[in-house]
C-alpha positions as CSV (number, residue, x, y, z in Angstrom):
1,M,0.0,0.0,-0.1
2,T,1.0,3.6,-0.4
3,I,-0.5,6.9,0.5
4,F,-1.8,9.6,-1.9
5,L,0.1,8.2,-4.9
6,N,0.5,4.8,-6.6
7,K,1.3,3.1,-9.9
8,D,-2.2,3.9,-11.3
9,S,-1.9,7.6,-10.7
10,K,-2.1,9.6,-14.0
11,V,0.1,12.7,-13.8
12,I,0.2,15.9,-15.7
13,V,3.0,18.6,-15.6
14,Q,2.1,22.2,-15.4
15,G,5.1,23.9,-17.0
16,I,6.1,20.7,-18.9
17,T,7.9,22.8,-21.8
18,G,10.1,24.7,-19.4
19,G,13.6,23.7,-18.3
20,E,12.8,22.3,-15.0
21,G,9.5,20.8,-16.1
22,S,11.1,19.0,-19.0
23,K,14.1,17.8,-16.9
24,H,11.9,16.3,-14.2
25,T,9.2,14.9,-16.6
26,A,12.0,12.8,-18.0
27,R,13.1,11.7,-14.5
28,M,9.6,10.9,-13.4
29,L,9.1,8.7,-16.5
30,A,12.3,6.9,-16.0
31,A,10.9,6.2,-12.4
32,G,7.9,4.5,-13.8
33,T,5.4,7.4,-13.3
34,Q,2.4,7.6,-15.6
35,V,2.9,10.9,-17.0
36,V,0.1,11.5,-19.5
37,G,0.6,15.1,-20.6
38,G,1.4,18.6,-19.7
39,V,-0.1,22.2,-19.5
40,N,1.1,25.3,-21.2
41,A,-1.6,27.6,-22.8
42,R,0.9,29.1,-25.2
43,K,1.9,25.8,-26.5
44,A,-1.3,24.0,-26.5
45,G,-1.8,21.5,-29.3
46,T,1.9,20.6,-29.5
47,T,3.6,17.5,-28.1
48,V,6.8,16.9,-26.2
49,L,8.9,13.8,-26.8
50,H,10.4,11.8,-23.8
51,H,11.2,8.2,-23.0
52,D,9.6,5.8,-20.5
53,K,11.5,3.5,-18.0
54,D,12.0,1.0,-20.8
55,G,13.5,3.4,-23.1
56,N,10.5,3.6,-25.4
57,A,9.6,7.0,-27.0
58,V,6.7,8.6,-25.4
59,E,4.9,11.6,-27.1
60,L,3.1,13.6,-24.5
61,P,0.4,16.0,-25.5
62,V,0.4,19.7,-24.3
63,F,-3.0,21.1,-23.3
64,A,-4.3,24.6,-22.8
65,S,-5.6,24.1,-19.2
66,V,-5.7,21.6,-16.4
67,S,-9.3,21.0,-16.9
68,E,-8.7,20.1,-20.6
69,A,-5.9,17.9,-19.7
70,I,-8.1,16.0,-17.1
71,E,-10.8,15.7,-19.6
72,Q,-8.6,14.2,-22.3
73,T,-6.3,12.0,-20.2
74,G,-8.1,11.2,-17.0
75,A,-5.3,12.7,-14.9
76,D,-5.7,12.7,-11.2
77,V,-2.5,14.3,-10.2
78,S,-0.7,17.5,-11.4
79,I,2.8,18.8,-10.5
80,A,3.6,22.5,-11.0
81,F,7.0,23.6,-12.2
82,V,6.0,27.2,-12.6
83,P,8.0,30.4,-11.6
84,P,7.0,32.0,-8.2
85,A,5.1,34.9,-9.9
86,F,2.8,32.7,-11.8
87,T,2.5,29.9,-9.3
88,K,-0.8,31.3,-7.7
89,D,-2.6,31.3,-11.1
90,A,-1.4,27.7,-11.8
91,V,-2.6,26.6,-8.4
92,L,-6.0,28.3,-8.7
93,E,-6.5,26.7,-12.2
94,A,-5.7,23.2,-10.8
95,I,-8.1,23.8,-7.8
96,D,-10.9,25.0,-10.2
97,A,-10.3,21.8,-12.3
98,E,-10.8,19.7,-9.1
99,I,-7.5,17.8,-9.5
100,P,-7.3,15.4,-6.5
101,L,-3.6,15.9,-5.9
102,L,-1.4,18.9,-6.7
103,V,2.3,19.0,-6.0
104,I,3.9,22.5,-6.0
105,I,7.8,22.3,-6.3
106,T,8.3,26.0,-6.7
107,E,10.5,27.8,-4.1
108,G,10.0,31.6,-3.3
109,V,6.2,31.6,-3.6
110,P,5.0,34.8,-1.8
111,V,3.5,33.8,1.5
112,Q,0.4,35.9,0.7
113,D,-0.1,33.9,-2.5
114,S,0.2,30.6,-0.5
115,A,-2.3,31.9,2.0
116,E,-4.7,32.8,-0.8
117,F,-4.7,29.6,-2.7
118,W,-4.7,27.5,0.4
119,A,-7.8,29.3,1.6
120,Y,-9.4,29.1,-1.8
121,A,-8.8,25.2,-1.9
122,K,-10.5,25.0,1.5
123,E,-13.5,27.1,0.2
124,Q,-13.9,24.9,-2.7
125,G,-14.5,21.9,-0.4
126,G,-10.9,20.7,-0.1
127,K,-11.2,18.5,-3.2
128,T,-7.7,19.2,-4.1
129,R,-4.8,17.9,-1.8
130,I,-1.9,20.3,-2.1
131,I,1.7,19.2,-1.3
132,G,4.0,22.1,-0.9
133,P,5.1,24.7,-2.1
134,N,8.8,24.7,-1.9
135,C,9.1,20.8,-1.5
136,P,10.6,17.9,-3.2
137,G,7.2,16.2,-3.7
138,I,6.2,12.6,-3.1
139,I,7.4,9.2,-4.0
140,S,6.0,5.8,-3.6
141,P,9.1,3.8,-4.5
142,G,8.7,1.3,-7.3
143,E,5.3,2.8,-8.2
144,S,5.4,6.5,-8.9
145,L,7.3,9.7,-8.4
146,V,5.8,13.1,-8.5
147,G,8.6,15.6,-7.6
148,I,12.4,15.9,-7.7
149,T,13.4,13.1,-5.2
150,P,15.9,10.7,-6.8
151,A,14.1,7.6,-7.5
152,N,17.0,5.2,-7.3
153,I,18.2,5.8,-3.7
154,T,15.6,3.4,-2.1
155,G,13.1,0.7,-2.7
156,K,9.8,-0.3,-1.5
157,G,9.4,-1.3,2.2
158,P,7.5,-0.7,5.4
159,I,8.6,2.8,6.4
160,G,6.6,6.0,6.0
161,L,8.5,9.2,5.8
162,V,7.2,12.8,6.1
163,S,9.7,15.7,6.0
164,K,10.0,19.5,6.0
165,S,13.3,19.3,4.4
166,G,14.2,18.0,0.8
167,T,17.8,17.1,1.3
168,L,17.1,15.4,4.7
169,T,14.4,13.4,2.9
170,Y,16.9,12.1,0.5
171,Q,19.4,11.3,3.2
172,M,17.0,9.4,5.4
173,M,15.8,7.4,2.3
174,Y,19.3,6.5,1.5
175,E,20.3,5.7,5.0
176,L,17.4,3.2,5.2
177,R,17.4,2.0,1.6
178,D,17.8,-1.6,2.7
179,L,14.5,-1.4,4.6
180,G,12.6,0.6,2.0
181,F,9.6,3.0,2.1
182,S,5.8,2.9,1.4
183,T,5.7,6.5,0.6
184,A,8.0,9.5,1.3
185,I,6.6,13.1,1.4
186,G,8.5,16.2,1.4
187,I,6.0,18.7,2.6
188,G,8.1,21.9,2.2
189,G,9.5,24.4,4.7
190,D,7.5,27.5,4.0
191,P,5.4,29.2,6.6
192,I,2.2,28.1,4.9
193,I,1.9,24.7,3.2
194,G,-0.8,22.4,2.1
195,T,-0.3,18.8,3.4
196,T,1.1,18.8,7.0
197,H,3.0,16.4,9.2
198,I,-0.5,15.6,10.8
199,D,-2.1,14.9,7.4
200,A,0.8,12.4,6.5
201,L,0.8,10.8,9.9
202,A,-3.0,10.1,9.8
203,A,-2.6,8.6,6.3
204,F,0.4,6.4,7.4
205,E,-1.4,5.2,10.5
206,A,-4.4,4.1,8.3
207,D,-2.1,2.3,5.8
208,P,-1.8,-1.4,6.8
209,E,1.6,-1.8,5.0
210,T,3.4,1.1,6.8
211,K,4.8,-0.4,9.9
212,A,6.9,2.6,11.3
213,I,7.1,6.3,10.6
214,V,10.0,8.7,10.4
215,M,9.0,12.4,10.8
216,I,11.6,15.1,10.0
217,G,11.0,18.6,11.3
218,E,13.0,21.8,11.7
219,I,13.0,25.0,13.8
220,G,10.4,27.6,13.5
221,G,6.6,27.5,14.0
222,D,4.9,25.0,16.0
223,A,4.1,22.2,13.5
224,E,6.1,19.6,15.2
225,E,4.5,20.3,18.6
226,R,1.1,20.0,17.1
227,A,2.2,16.8,15.4
228,A,3.3,15.5,18.8
229,D,-0.1,16.3,20.3
230,F,-1.6,14.3,17.4
231,I,0.7,11.3,17.7
232,K,-0.1,11.1,21.4
233,A,-3.8,11.0,20.7
234,N,-4.1,9.2,17.4
235,V,-1.0,7.2,16.2
236,T,-0.4,3.7,17.4
237,K,2.6,2.9,15.2
238,P,6.1,3.7,16.3
239,V,7.3,7.2,15.2
240,V,11.0,8.2,15.1
241,G,11.9,11.9,14.7
242,Y,14.6,14.3,13.8
243,V,14.5,18.1,14.2
244,A,17.0,20.1,12.2
245,G,18.4,23.3,13.5
246,F,19.9,22.6,17.1
247,T,22.8,25.1,16.5
248,A,20.7,27.8,14.8
249,P,21.1,31.3,16.2
250,E,18.0,33.0,17.4
251,G,16.1,35.4,15.1
252,K,18.0,34.3,12.0
253,T,16.1,32.5,9.1
254,M,17.9,29.3,8.4
255,G,17.3,28.1,4.8
256,H,13.5,27.7,4.7
257,A,11.4,30.8,5.0
258,G,9.6,29.2,8.0
259,A,12.7,28.2,9.8
260,I,13.2,31.1,12.3
261,V,13.3,31.0,16.1
262,S,12.0,33.6,18.3
263,G,12.8,33.3,22.0
264,S,12.1,29.8,23.1
265,A,9.4,29.3,20.6
266,G,10.3,27.0,17.7
267,T,13.6,25.9,18.9
268,A,14.8,22.4,18.2
269,Q,15.1,21.6,21.8
270,A,11.4,22.5,22.5
271,K,10.3,20.5,19.5
272,K,12.5,17.5,20.6
273,E,11.0,17.6,24.2
274,A,7.4,17.7,22.8
275,L,8.0,14.8,20.5
276,E,9.6,12.7,23.2
277,A,6.8,13.5,25.6
278,A,4.5,11.9,22.9
279,G,6.6,8.8,23.0
280,V,8.6,9.6,19.8
281,K,12.2,8.6,19.8
282,V,14.3,11.6,18.6
283,G,17.7,11.4,17.0
284,K,20.3,14.1,17.4
285,T,21.6,13.5,13.9
286,P,20.0,12.0,10.7
287,S,22.2,8.9,11.1
288,E,21.2,8.4,14.8
289,T,17.6,8.8,13.7
290,A,18.0,6.1,11.1
291,K,19.8,3.9,13.7
292,L,16.7,4.4,16.0
293,L,14.3,3.5,13.3
294,R,16.3,0.4,12.5
295,E,15.9,-0.7,16.2
296,V,12.2,-0.1,16.0
297,V,11.7,-2.1,12.8
298,A,13.8,-5.0,14.2
299,A,11.7,-5.0,17.5
300,L,8.5,-5.2,15.3
301,G,10.0,-8.1,13.2
302,A,8.8,-6.1,10.2
């Protein structure tokens, strides 16, 4: 089993003809993803040529809109490789088309824009699950990749992963590659994001083939503390955590726009304590976190 994404997911790429969109379309196809087309209003009616995982040529149609792409291909997932200034319009278009899953890779999306399109998605009944922005996307190894995560660093297995950080997602997947993952989600580190730690934790808890969960957080905000409360009340599976930013100076943004500490609020130590109080084992480094998870899986006999 997987969460949110599987081998039957049909994917369109908003911005398929751009540099990043083209590069990652090729990588997603090579990972076995069912990419069925793309969207670029200025190039509607044309096609782009790529190759599937077996090396066969694939001619992908370019559509004028997300709704047209869905109508013609039956797509149920979209990924947006769109510059920050145009991301809001692309997201609103996807929400209006009621695409079930939308992954937004773009970094540097204005927080106001994120707030507006997230509120709009809720107003429309939450029919579109948003992952991102400023994230590496989602991968169900061996089935489908929608994002920029390297598909060859791990295989299928019993671990679920949810992470604010892209590079730490990759590192954790690589460190635990012999165990493998059901699904790994990079939710992004912006102050306002779509899918949260809690959303992913709930889905992993409900997935019968996910036996243990790794949760990666970072300084800033209170998402990890809220996740700790959720774990305490709702999650029966073992959760292992890591919080990036123990050495971050107060008041300085570290990498992600949301990673800023003010006083004692949002510190790595405060998050670690909240998670441990919920029964989560927290590693001091990514490697130690992987070791803790390994011990948990061994104890489960999974």
